[in-house]
N, C-alpha and C positions, 0 to 999 in steps of 0.2 A: 593772394589766395587765402581763404579762410578754412577753418576746420570745425566740425561740429562736435568734436570731443575734446575734453580738457584732461583726459587721463594721462598721468605722468608715467612714461615708460622708463626713463633713466633720470637719475638725480644725483648730484654731487653736493656734499656738505663740507665746506672748508678744506677742499682737496688741495694738496701740494704735490707737485710732480717734479721729477728730476732723477738723479742717479746717486748711488752710494758706492763708496769704495772703502777699503780698509783705513784709508787716511782721512777721508772727508766726505761730506755730503754736498752735492751740487744741486741747488734748487733752481729750477727753470721758471716755475710759476707757482704761486700760492694763493690761498683764499679764493679758490675757484668754486663758485656756486651757480650751477646751471640746472635747468630742467628741460628735458626733451619730451614733448607732448605727442600723443598718438595722432597719426595722420599728417604730421608736419614734415616739411623739407627744411633742413637746417644746414646752413653753410658755415664751416669753420675757416676763418681767414686770418691772415697776418703776414708779416714780412718773412722772407727766407730765414731759416734758422731760429725762429722765434719759439718753436716748441710744439707745433701743431701735431707732428707725428708722435711725439712723446705723449701728448695728451690723449691721442687716439689709442696708443698702446696701453695706456693706463685704464682708459674706459673699457677696454676689451679684455682686461686681465692678462695681457701679454707681459705687462710690466707692473710691478707693485707700486702703489702710491707711497710717498714719503710720509704723508699725514692725511687725515680726513677720510671720508668714505665715498664709495660709489654704490648706489642702490639701483637695482634693475627690477622693475615691477614690485617695488616696495621691499625687496630683500637685498641684503648686502651681497655684493658681487662674489666675495670669497665663500659664500655659503652654497654656491652652485657647483655641482659636479660638472665635469667637462662635457659629458654627453647632454646634460640638462641645459647647459649654457649654449650648446650648439643648436638646440631647439628653440632658443629664445633670441639669439643674436647671431647674425651672419656678417661676414667680413669680405670685402673686396679690396685686396692689397695691390701694391704696385709691382710686386715681384713677378718675374717672368715665370711662365708655366714650366713645370718640370718636363712635360712632354706635350708637344703640339700635334702629335700623331693621333690623338683622340678625335673623334668626330664631334661636331657641335652638340649633337644629342647626348653623346657619352659624357661630355664635360658638364653639361647642365644636369645630367642625372646624378653626378657626384654630390649635388646638393641634397640628395635624399639619404646620404650615408648615415646621418644621425638616427634615422628611422629604421634602416635596414641593419644597423649594428655593424656596418663596414663590410660585411661579407654576404648578406642575404640577397635574394633575388628581389627585383622590383615587383610590387603588387600592383593591382589595378589602380588603387588609390595613388600610388607613387607615379604611375604613368600619367594619370590624369593631372596631377600637380605639375609634372614636367611639361606636359603639352600646354597647359595654361600659361606657364612661364614663357614658353616659346612664343605663344601668340601675343602675350603682353609686351614682348620686346621686338616684335615684328621679325622673327627669325625663321618663320616656317619654310621659306625658300632655301635656307642655308643649313637646315638641321642635319643633313647627311654629308655636308662638306667637312673636310679635315681642317683642324684649327690652324695648321701652318699655311693654309690657302687664304686665310682671312686677312683683311686690312686691320690696322690697329683699332679703328673705330668699330668694326664688326666684332672683333675679339672682345672689346670692352662691353659690348651689348651681351655677349655670351656670358661673361663673368657676372653681369648684373642678373641675367636669367638664372644662373646657378644659385645666386643668393635668393632669388624669388622662390626657386624650387625647394630651398631649405626651409621655407615657410616659417620664418621668424617674424616677430612683430617689430624688430629693430634691425635695420641694415646700415652698416657703417662702411664707407668707402674712403680710401686714402688716395687723394688726388686722381679721381677717375678720368680726368681730361688730359693727363700728361701725354705728350707726343702726338696729340691730335691737332688738326688745323682748326681754324676759327669756326667753320661750319659745323664740324663734328663736335667741338667743345659745346657749342650751343645746343646741338641735337641731343647729346648725352644728358645735359643738365635739364633740358625740357622734358626728356623721357623720365628722368627722376622725379620731376615735378608732377608729371601725369601719374606716375606709379604711386606716389604718396597720396594723391587725391583719390585714385581709383581703388586702391587696395587698403587704404587707411593704415598703412604701415608707416612707421617713423623712419625717416631716411636722413642720416647725418653724413656729410661729405666734407673733406678738406679740399681747398682749391686756392690757386693763385688767380682765378678768374673772378676778381672781386666785383667788377661791373656786372657780370652776368648773375652772380649770386644775389646782388642787391635787387635785381629785377625779378628773380624767380623764387627766392626763399621766403618762407613764412617767418623764420627766425634766423638770426645770425649770431655766431660766437666770434668775437673779435679779440685776438691776442695781441697785446701791445707789450712793450718792455716793462710796463708798470703794473698792468692788471689784465684780467680777462673779463670782458663785458658781453652780456647777452641781452638781446632785445630784438624788436622788429626792425627791418631795414629803415623804415621811415623814422622811427624814434632814434635810431643810431645816427642818421643824417642830421636830425634836429639837434642832437647832442654834440655834433661836430667830432664824433669818434673817428671817422675815416680820415679826417685831416691830420690825425696823429700817427698814421701808419708809416709814412715815408718822410725823409728829409724834404723840406719845402723848397730847397734850392733848385730841384729838377722836376718834381711832380707835385701837382696841386689837385685838390678835390673840389669839384663844382657842385654845390648843394642843389642848384636849380636843375641840373641834368642828372644828378646822382652818378657821376662818372669821374674818372681821373683823366688828367691831361698832362702832357709834357710841356713845360714852360719854354 
């Protein structure tokens, strides 16, 4: 997939991520230099425990960096007030909903809270944005259903629709295909690909579905034990980056097919 714009939505410079305590600093990854461009689908991949969630938490200001900077639309992340950040970046996390008794429409409407200041009524503009998000995610037939009635795949679509209703130019998703079967993993990632193209939003997601990400993403961020590398899937294949992700005694990467296989 190609994009017609090269506007950089998010950029890091010599970013280091990890944790601090009174006794020591634990660095997970350092010298991270990435650029997320407008209208692209970007997949963040790596082995379990490599630090993908820590990187996403740092990029979204949930966690502070150890060093370096994160810039969003050319401004340092720490310069954003919380309400301003919520109008620029939306998150889809893996945590369970506090209440599934909301209807699909009500949950998606929560995406408008940064604009209604958490207590205001929905305007006609709000309702129009919500309806567009519902249509973009093929949820029209489900919008009056309660969330507890939905399958995991349907609920994930609702969470994506809520992020769309938030109307930000950057959407970040933490493992959006967790607990889904193979069909729905592919469906959700294909939906994200289409949304990036149709809306010109930048969509970053972390995933263990590396084979699917290679097929669908414009750009990938690969976390290894030594470095964080970002490039197009084709270039990463040529550089043999994917062959370094797992021990070679059990899993190998086939450059010709762009996929992993068990030995």
